[in-house]
N, C-alpha and C positions, 0 to 999 in steps of 0.2 A: 529376794525380789521385792523391790519397793512397790508399795501400793497405797492408795488413799484410804485412810481409816476414819475420816471425819463423817459428819452427817451427809447422807446422800440427797436429802430433800431441801437443803438450804437454798441452793440456786433456784430450784423449782418454785419455792415459796417467794423468793425475791422477784421472779419474773411473773408470777401469778398463775402458772399452769405447770403441769408435770411435763418435763422436757422429753421423757421417754414414753409418754402417752398412757401411763398406768392409771386406770380409772379410780383405784382406791388409794391414790397418793394423798398424803396430808395436805399437799398444795391445793387439792380440789376443794377441801372444806375450809382451808385457811390460806387464801391467795394473797398473803402479805408476808413480809420478812419475819423471821423468828424473833422472839423476845417480847417483853412487856410493852415496848413502844412500837411493835410491828405494825398494828393497824394504822397508827398515825404516820407511818413512813410509806404507806402504800402509794400515795400520789405525789411523793416528793419529787422535785425537779433535780435532775442530775446534770453534772457538768459534762462537757464533751469527752473528757478523759474517763469519767465514770461510765458513760455509755459504751465507750470502746472496751473498757475493762470488763464490763458485764457481758458484752458480746463474746469476748474471748473466753470468759469463764463458763458460759453456757456451752460452747462447743467443746471445750476441754473436758468438762464434766460429762457431757453427753457420750464422749468416747472413752471415758474412764482413764484419763491420762494424768500424769504428774506434770508440773510446770516445765521442768528441764526437758523432758522428752517432747512435750508439746512445742516448745520453742525451737528445739533442734529440727523437728519436722517442718516448721515454718521456714527455717533457714534453708533446708533442702529444697522446698518449693520455690524459694526466691532464686535459686540457682538454675531452675528449670526454665525452658523457653515457654512462652505463652502466658496466659492469665494466671497470675500468682495466686489469687483467691481460689480459683477452680482447681489448680494444681494442688494446693494445700488440702482442700477437701478430699480430693482423690487419694492423696497419700494417707489420709486418716481413714477413709472408707475401705481401702484395700489392705488394711491390717488384717492379719489372720483372725484375731479375736472378733473383729467386726463382722467378718464373713461368716463365722460360726453363729453369731447372733442373727444375722440377716437370713440365714438358711433355716432358722428356727430350732437348731439343735440346743440352744440355750435360751432361757426366757429373758435374760437381761445381759447387758454388756459385762456386768460383774461376774455372772455365772460363766459367760463365754471365756473370760480371761482365765478363770479357775479351770475350766474344762481343758483349755489348751495347755496350761502349765502342768496339769496332771497327766498329760500324755494320752488324752482320749482322741486326738485328731491327727490325721495324716494329710500331707500335701504331696500330690503326685506319687502316692504309694509309699512315702517315707514319713516316719513320725517326726513331728515338729512340735516342740513344747515352748516356743517363744511367741507370746501373744502379739508382739509388734512385728512379727515376720511379715514382710511386704510381698503381697501377691501381685501377679501380672496376668495379662490376658492369656487365657489358655490353661492356667493352673487349675487343678482339680483338688477340691477340699472334701475330705471324707472322714466320717466317724470311724474310728478304729473297729475292726471286725472282731469285737469281743462283747460278750453279753452285758457286762457292767457298763461299757461305754455306750452301747446302743440303747440300753434301757434309759439312760439320761435323756436322749433325744426323743424316745417314745413318750416318756413321762411329760415332756414339754409339748407334745402333740405337734411335732415338726411338720407333719403331713399338710397341715393347713396354714403354714406360715406364708405371709405375703412376700414372696421372693421378688426382689427388685429386677428391673428389666435388664440390667447388665449381667445378671447371673442366670444360670440354667440349672434347675434342680432335677436330680435323678432320685426320686423319693424311694423306690424299692431298694436301691443300693446304698442309701444313706450318703449320698454324694451330691456335690454341686460343682459347677464350673464357671469360671469368669469368662464371659464371652465378649465383653466390651468394656471400655472405660466408663465409669459413671459420668453422667451429665448433670447439670445443675438441678434439673427437675427430679433427680433421684435423691436429693437431699431435703431435709425438712425446710419448710418455707420460713421458719423463724430464725434460721441461721443468718447472721449478718457478717459474712466473711470479709467484706470490704472494711468494716469497722476493725476487724482483727488486723488487716493489712496496715491500716492507719495507726493502730496501737503500736505495732512493732516498728513502724517507721518514725516514731517520735524520737 
């Protein structure tokens, strides 16, 4: 299974804040690009292409995806009716790994991906080990009824996770359900999906 093995903080340092909201991120102390010339590059002007590329990279890294998979998801959103940008974000948000992260069973999207691929998660009562598995309204995501699986969720204090409005959490049963499609307000405000649409339209 392909996965990104580079530095997880480079995009955060480029934009000047941690895109996952981690308070102890290196980007908090060093809000400028990595390298000896990083501080001098903090306020540099970017071309239109550079801004679009950065917007794409921010969203791609936020969801812990590789380039080909990210581009294929965008192509799928283009074929759907309605707003392409919102459809694209919905496809990203309804991935199984993202749902596991949102429900608090994993602390980060990286841990969520590992948790799914190691078989700790069920969807509608069946084990699913594909992080990119696309959920739909009505689907139930559950931590496998096994001590080793549920201990991971407990260690991450999933009970206090800020579950988004489009999901419904059943904390005692380690379960969550998709009750609606995500709306734009359910996504981070720093997402610039229109820039991504324009990037792929070049």
